[in-house]
N, C-alpha and C positions, 0 to 999 in steps of 0.2 A: 339546379340540378344536384342528383342526391346520386350516394353511393352506401352501400350497405357492405359490414363486416362483420363475420364473425367470431369472437374469441371466448373459447372455454364454455361455450353456451350462450354468450352473452350476444345478445344482436346491439351493433351500434350502427346510427346512421349518421353521415358524413356531410353536410352541407356546403356546396360550392357555389357561390355567387359570382356575377360580373356587374360592372357598371356600362352602360350601354356598349361597347364594344370595344372597352378598357378591361381585362380579368382584375377581379378584387384583388387579387397576390400580388399584382405588378407595384398597384396602389399601396399597398400594404407596406409593400419592400422597399419604395420610395421612402415612404415616412419614418421606416426601420434604419434606412439609411442616414437621414436626415436627425434624428436621434442619436443614432451610434456616433455621427462625429462630434456632437455634442457632449458625450457622457466618457471625457477620459481617465486614463488610467488612476490619475490623481486624486478622481472625485468616486471612486469606486471605493466601498466600504463592504468587506466580506467579513461575516465570521465563517470561521474553518473548525467545524466541530468534529472532535475525535475520543477515541477511548485512550490513547497511548502516542505517545511523541518521545522521543530521542534527545536528549541523555536521560528524559526522567522516570519512563517508562516503554520498556519494549519486548514484545514477543515476535515480532516480526518487522515485514517492508512496512508497513501501516505507519509505524513508529518513525521511520527514517523520511517516508513521503512527508508525515505531517509536522518534520521540522524543517525540510528543505524547500518543499513547493510554496509554502508560505513566506520562506524567505525570498525567493525566487520573485512570489510574487511582490514583495515589497520593494525590490530591487527594480522595478518595474514603474513604478511608484503609487502601486494600491496600499490602500489602509486596509491591511488584513491581521483580526487578533484571532489566538488561537483558542478555543474552548476545551478543555479537558477536565475529567476527575481529579480532585486532590490526593493521590494516594500517599500511602504512608511514606512511599520513597520521594515523594515531589517536596522541595524544597520550600517551605511556605513561612520562614520566619524571618524574611524580611519582604514579604507580601503584605499586601495594602488592603482591608477591607473597602469592597468599595459596592457592595452591596447586600441584600438581605430577604430570602424568601422563607416564608414563615411554613410552620409545619402543617398539612390538612390532616383528611380523614386518615390518610395512606400513608403519607410523603413525611418524613421528619424533616424538621427546617434546614436548611442551608444557607452556607453565605458566599457572597462570591468576593475571590482575592484575586488583586492584581498583581502579575510578576512578568517578569521576561525570562525567554529561553537564552541560554549563552551566547548564543547567535544574532539576540537583540530583539528576535520579534515578541511583541504582545502575548502575554497570556494571560486568559481567565481562568481561575481554577474554582472549582465547584465544592465547596469545603463542608464534607456532611461526614465526620468522625465515623458515625453509625454505618456507611455505605460503605466507605473508601478506606478507613483505615485499619489493615489485615496484614498478616501474616502471609505470604503467598506471592500469586502475580495478578493482574487486575483481573481475570477470569477463573481463576482457578486457584486451589488451596495449595500448600506445599505439599499436599499427595495427590496430587493432580487430578483434585476433583472437582467440577465446576460450582462455583458459592450457588447454592440453593434458591438466593434470593437475586438473581443477576438481573430477571426482569425489571424490578425495584430499584438498582443499581444505576442500571442505562437510562429508565425513565424519569428517573432524576433527574441524570444530564440532559435527556430530549427537553425537557420541563423548563429546565432553566433556557435552554438554546430558545426554544420557541418566545420563550417571555421577551428574551432578548431580541428577537427577530421581529416582536410584532411592537417593540419601540417601549416596551416596561419597564425597563431599566433607567437610563438615562437618554439624553439629548443624541448619543450614538445609536442609531441603528441602522443596522445594516439593508444595503441593499442586494445582498443574496448572503443565503447562509448554506454553506455550503457541507454536506453531511457525508459520512465514510464508513461504508461497512454498517453491521447489521445493528450494531452497538447505537447508531444514530439515527436510523429509519424512523422512528416513531417520531421525531422533530418533523419529519416531512407531512404527516399526518395531522403532527397537532396544529401547524402552520395551515395546514390545506381547509380545517374546521373551525377555524379561528374566525371570530366574527369582527374583530378588526380587520385594517387591511395589514396585507402581511408582503414580507419581500420573495423574491425569488429562492426557487429549490435546485441545488444540486446534488446529485446523489452520485457517489463514487463506490463502484463495487471494486475493490481491493481482491476478494477471493469468494466466490457464489455458492462455495462448498459450506461456509457457514452461514446459518440464515436467522441464529436465535428465534426458534420455534416453540410455543407456552401453550398449554392448555387454553380456551376462551376465560378463564375466572382469573385471567393475568389483568384481563380488561378492567376489571373493578380495582383490582389488588394494584394494580402500576398506574392507575388514573388515565389509562388511554380513552381515546376517543371513542365512544360507540359505534359510531357513524362509520367510521374507517373498515369495520369488521363485516366483510361483504365478500362474496368471490371476486370480484374486480377490484378488490383492496388488497388489507392483509390479511383474510383469511385462506391458509392454505392447508388443505385437508383436515378440516377441523378444527385447526390451531390456528393461534396470532403470532403469524410471521413477522417480525422486526424487521428483516430485508426489505420481505416485498412490500412493507406500508411506505417506504422509502420508494421502490420502483415504481410504483403504483403513481404516485401522486409529484412525484418531482416533475419540475420542469422542465429539467433537463437529467440527462443518465450518464455520466462517463464509464469508462473502465479501463485498465492499465495498460493496454497495449490493443494494438488495432486487430491482431490474431485474436487474440481472449474476445475483443467484442465481437469477431464473426461465430466462434466455436460456442459463447454461451449464448445464442440462439436457436444452436440445436438439441436433440435429444440427448444426445452422447454427453455434453458437458454443460446442458443446461440446467442439471439439477433440480426437473420439476419446475422450471420459473421460463422456459425457453419459450413457452405460447406466450407470455406477457411481454417477454422481450423480443419478442419478434414482432410484435401487435406495437410495441413501441420503437421500434426501429427507427423513425425519425427523427428522434430526439438522443438519440443513443450513440456515443462518438468512443472509441478506443485511441485514447493518446499512451502514448509511452511515457513509464515513469522514466525521470533523471535522476542522475545521484548528486552527493554532494561533493564537487570535486576538489573543495577545500579538505574538507575532511579525509578525501580516498586520495591521495598523492602524493605518490614514490619518491616524490622528490622534496616532499616537506613531512613526510610522515615521522612523528616523533616513536612512533611505537617499535619501529623497525633498526634491524642493527648498521647499515648503509642505505643511505638515500640512492637514488638513481632515476634516470628518465630513459627514454627509446635510444640517446645517443650514446650511455653508459650502461649499458645492460650487464656488464661485468660485476656492477654492484650486487646484481640479483643473485649472483653464486655466492657471495659471502653470506646473503641472509638464509639461501637454503641450508648451508653449515650452521650458521647458528640456530637455526629451525630443528635439523638433526639432532645437534648437542641440547638444547633445551628437553625435547621429548625423548633422549636415549638411545639415538636411532643411528647406526653404523653413517659415519660421513661418506657417502660412494656419491657417485657420477650418476647411479642407476635416475630413471626418470621418479621424480616424487608427485604422487598425486594427492590432493588437496578436496577435502569433502567439508564445509561450513552448513549446515541446515537442522533446519525441525526434524528429527527423525520419525517420520510418519512414512504411510506408504504413499501419500501423495507426492513426496517427496523421489519415490524410487530407491529408497534407499537400501529394498530390500535387494534389488538387483544390484547393487554396491558390495554387498554382503555376500551374494553367491558368486562374484565373482574376485572377491578380498586373496582366495588362495591363489587362483593364477596369477592376477597381479603379482603378487610375492613369489612366484615362479619364474617368471619374466627374467630377470631379476627388475623389482619395483618397489617403490614405498607408498603408504598409504599413510596419511596422515586425516583424523575425523574429530569433527569438532561440534557437539550442538548436545541437545537432548530433547525426550519426543517419549514415542510411546515404551514401555517398560522393554516390549519383546526386543526391539530394535537397540534400545540399549546396549541391552543383555550380548545381543548378537555379537556388537562392537568390541565390547568388550572379553568377549571370550576370544575372539578373530586376535584380538593383542594379545591373549595370553598366548596362543598356540602358535603366531607369528612375532614372537618379542622383537625379532631387529627387522622386521619390514612392515607392521603393522603398529599405529598409536591411536590408543581411543581416548578422548577429553572429553567427557560428558558433564556438560554444563554449558554455560557462555561465558566468555573471557572477550573480551574487546581488543584488550591488546593484542592476543594470542590471534586473533581473526587476522588482524593485519597484518601478523607476521606472517601464517599460511597464507594470505594472498601475495606476501612477498617472497617469499621462499619456495613454494610451491612450483612446477615446472608446470603441473596441468590439473584443471579443477573440474570435478565429475558434477553434473547436473542433469541427472536422468529423470526428471520429472514424469508424471505421470499427466498430470496439467499441471499449468505456471501461467498465474494472469500475465505475471510480468516479471518478476525478478529482477533480483539486483546485483547478484555477489557472480553472475556472467558479467555485468559490465564494471564490478569491482576487479575482477580478473583481467580482464583485456586492459583497463589501464595500467595492469601493474604489470603486464606484460607474461600471466599465469594463463596458457592457453585452453580455454574452457571448450569440454566435451560436455554438448547438451542434447536431449530432445525436441526433434520439432515440434514444439506445442507453443502454444502464447507467446507473450515476450521473449523468449528464448530464441522462436523462430523467427522474430523482431528484430533482433539483436545480434545475431552469429550467422556468419558468412562461412557455408563448407569450405573445405580445403579441398575436396575434390580432387587431390592429385596434385595441385596447382597451388602455388600461393597468390599471386597476385593481391587482389583486394581482400581475400577469406582470412578470418580472423580466428577460426577453430574450426571442431570436427559435430556435423550434426549428423543424427540417426532418427530411424523414423519409429523402429517398434519398440516399444516396451518389454522389451526382453532380456534375460541375459547373453541371449546371442548375438544381440545387432548393437548390445554395451561392448560389449568386447569385442567387435568388430570395430569399432569407432576408438576402441584403447588402442588394438593394434594398428590401425592407420595413424595414430598419432605419434607411439613408437618408433615406428618406420621414419618419419619426418621428422623427430627428437634426434633420430640418430645421425641426420643430416644438418650440421650446425649452421648452413648458410641458409638452408629454406626455415630452418626455426625461428631463425632470429628474424628474418622476414616475415613470418607469422605472426612473431611476438609485436615487432613497432607496425606493422598492419595494426594491431587489436588497441596499441596504444598511441593509433592518429584515431582512433573515432571520439568523435564529440559526445558524451553521456550527459551533459549539464542539463541542468533545467532551461536553458536560456528558449528555447522553441516551446519545448512543451510547456513553459508558463505562460506564454504567448498565448498560446490556444487556449487553454486557462481563461486568458483576459479576453478574448474574442466572446466565448460564452457568458463570461460576465456582463459583457457590454451589451449584447444581445437581450439580454433578459433583461438588465437594468434599464435599458431602454423603453421595453414595453412597460415595467412596473417601477413606479416613483412610490418610495415608504413616505408615511410621514413624518413629519419633522418634530419635534418638541421646541418648546420654548426656549430661550438661548441661556435663560438665568439657570437652567440646571446642568451646563457644559462645563463647571468645576466639579463636577461629581467624577467625572472619568478623565482629566487634565492628566494623570500621571503616565496614563496609555499611550497619549498622542507620539 
């Protein structure tokens, strides 16, 4: 039996066969179950490839996930190793050199260093000073300009990832190479077109808006597989898309919330890739991110003035006073709103800036922490000058202050136009800071609207990305804030939510097991095992 489908002008023929009266898929499923039972978590080897990881390099939620998800997987028994660039801020002094990649026609030489994250997770660092040791961030200079050679910089990371995946490093060969966002997409394509037996691949989309688009000349400059530059592969309107290379060829695709997985299959939020994602929907799954509940725990947080939990919420009042004193705001009992964010249009920060004067007149206070687009940074600095007793603008990033805002604020604002997952709304609920969020992506999946009563509600949710809708949600929050009993119930409901990685990590393990059961990596001779003994 044959079905035909059409994707973007490409005709695809799908053959379905049966064996006698028993469908082939039934036999395959039975075989898969037998293989899956044999593949325990302790047998799984996972290479987790990322462009940033807390605390060594961070621009957003990807860095937090790259530290906490592998740690949660290791706690479940999997052998997970992180692969990332050795940026200038990554501590390499005590790292051990465990591999070397020679220079090629276009790529400089690179060393592989073995280290460990503070949480104990083994990390492999691609050491290439020419590409990674620079002032500025992992993707941009201090002037917020993209590095001109980003394609080569991240192709180098992918080159090493693909070689490790093919078993070209040591006896440690992963069953699965798990890639994250556009910077790692070409590794999937490199493995797809490798002549050697390859591991399974997973591609996780943390934010579809960033795709790594380059002119086709980059194929030679970054030594990308020429076979991947086709419409059903990495080609995207005449450019090479790093992200599409991963999405087109990965054995499984995940994204960071169930709602976002549905949204990106639509024209409205698919960023031009909705056709491909809808076509591959059978291998696409949305798994809500977890958070590091040890790092974000108000009962043990070293950054805050007074530790507290849901039974001792009076401690939160002390943190509010300390935050007001630190930022020069009056020590008033009015609602204090917090905003910690990249200052970009995606995050809806322009909506917050627009209603800030109305917030100040409620009366209420607003604390902003973040950096981003110059026009948004300047808007909040101007508001802080105009309303010095109500608004505090802190341009930049300060980890301790981020914890203090979560502990000291009464309400947290996240009016994102789109939000794949978001983490601050989860941090906020854990800290008894009630979130106001727009109903999109992971925000819709993790916050339950108050709706005029408390019950299982944990925050305030609004639909339209408008100033009026945001202000209406603010007014609802202020009304409940005026009723201490209702407000405390709302806080305690949020603090009772479980946002740990346990359930989500188990779902990733299920994906890995399924893929690993279908594909067995080639093993090298035991004599080479000593090369990576430091990473066990």
